[in-house]
N, C-alpha and C positions, 0 to 999 in steps of 0.2 A: 382468540385474538392473535396469539403467536403464529398459528397456522396461516391465517389470512395475511398477516404481515410478511411471513416468509414466502408465500405464494406471490404476492405483489412484488417483493424484492427480486425473486427469481425471474419474473417476467421483465422487470426493468433491466436487470443485468443482461438478459438474453438480447434485448433490443440494443443495448450498448455494445455488446460484443459483436453483433452482426454488422454494426455500423463501421467497424474498424477495417483497415486494409488487411490484405492477406499477410503482409510482412509483420505488422505490429501484433503484439499479444497483450493481454491484460495482466497486470500485476495486481492481484486482488487479495485483500485480507479483511476479515470481519472482526471488528472490535466491539465487544459487548460490555456495556456499563451496567452493572447489576443494581438491585434495588437499594443498595447502600452507597452508591456512587463510585464503586471500585471497578477497575478493569478486571474482567473475568480472566483468571490465569490458568484455569484448568478446563478445557485446553486453552493455551495462550494463543494470541494472534500468530498466525503462521509466518515464517520467513518468506518474504516476497522475492522471487527470482525473476529478474527483469533483464531486458536488453536495452541498448540506447534507443531513444525515441518511443519507447513503450509508454502507454498510458498507465498511471498508477491510481488505483482506486482503494480508498478506505471506506468500508461500509460500517457505519457506526450505529449500533442498536442501543438506544437509551431506555433502559428499564428503570432508571432512577425517577423519583417522584418530582424532580425539579428540572428546569432547563439547564443545560451544560454547554460549556465551550471546550472543544478538544483541539489541541495543537499537536502537530507532527513536526518536530524540529530538532535542533541540536545534533545534526548528523556528524558522525565521526568515523574515521577509518577503523574498522573492527580491530580490537587488540591494541589500540593506541588511544591517545587523547587528542589526536590531530583532527581539527575541524575539517570537514569536507562538505561539498554541496553537489550531490549527484542529481538533484532535481531542480527544476526552475522554482521561482518564487510562487508561493500560494498562501492563501489566507486561512486562519483557524476556522473550524466549523462550529456553528451553533446549532444544537439539536434540542428541540422541544421535548418535554417529558413524554415518554411513551412512543416516541417517533423513531424512524429509521432514516438516515440521510447518507448520501454518497458524495464523496469529495468530487470537486469539479476542476477541470483544466489543469491537472497535475501530470507532468511528463518527465521521464528520464531525459537527461541532456543527450546531445548528439554524440555519435561514436567518436568524432574528432576531439571531443573534450576529455576522453578517458585515456588511460595508459601513461599517465604522468605520476610523479610522486605526490602531487597535490590531489589528484583524482585517479587513483589506480583502479584497475579492474578488480572485482572481488566484493568483499563484504563491508557493510557499513552498519553501525548501530545508530539508532535514532530514539528520540523521546516521544512518548505519547503522554501528554499531560491533560488531566481533566480538571476543569474549574467549574464551580457552581456559578451560574449567572445571577447577578444581583447579590445583595447582602455582603458587600465587601469582596466578592469574587474569590473566595478561598479555594486554594488547591485542595482537591479531595483525593487525587491519586496520580500515580506516575508509573510508567513502565518503559523498558528499553529493548524493544524487539530488533530484528535484523532485516536488512534489505541487501540483496546480492545483485550486482550488475555484472553480467558477463558479455563477451563479444557476441554479436549476432551470429546465428548459425550460418554455415556455408553450404552451398549446394554441391553435392558430389557428382560423379560421372553420370551421364544420361539424365541429368536434371532431377534426380529423385533423392539426392542426399545419400549419405552412407557409402555403400560399396556397389553402387550401380543398380540397386533394386532387384538383383537376382539371387538374393540369399548368399552373397559372397562368392558365387561360383565364377 
């Protein structure tokens, strides 16, 4: 079952990646909810490294026996308690038991929005909160991974980036 699910997920992600423009990249992390309803911490969700206008994708694997709602919110500038909003508005995800879902329509804000004290370049902490759907909707887990937003890469001499594409000669 897991192999079939991972194969289907791989094909879905490849289709999504190929549909993007050459400039944008995917900021992707996989969040697995185990059979007790907890976010798998070993290995933890990876830090997403993004540029402005990049699409952000959370792939949520629900191995819990019940439907869950997962929110990604409470963004703060890393190392502080200052609220920040590097992404546009998006809704929580509801994932049925035994299913895999991918977040929709989430993007990093535009380059012009960054570089201020309110929204600096660099790292952000955010919350992943898991709630059981129904039965009073109790919170069953919480985790605070990282999201990094850096300026977009520049193209160097001869349009190849770096040092002209000749090994630095």
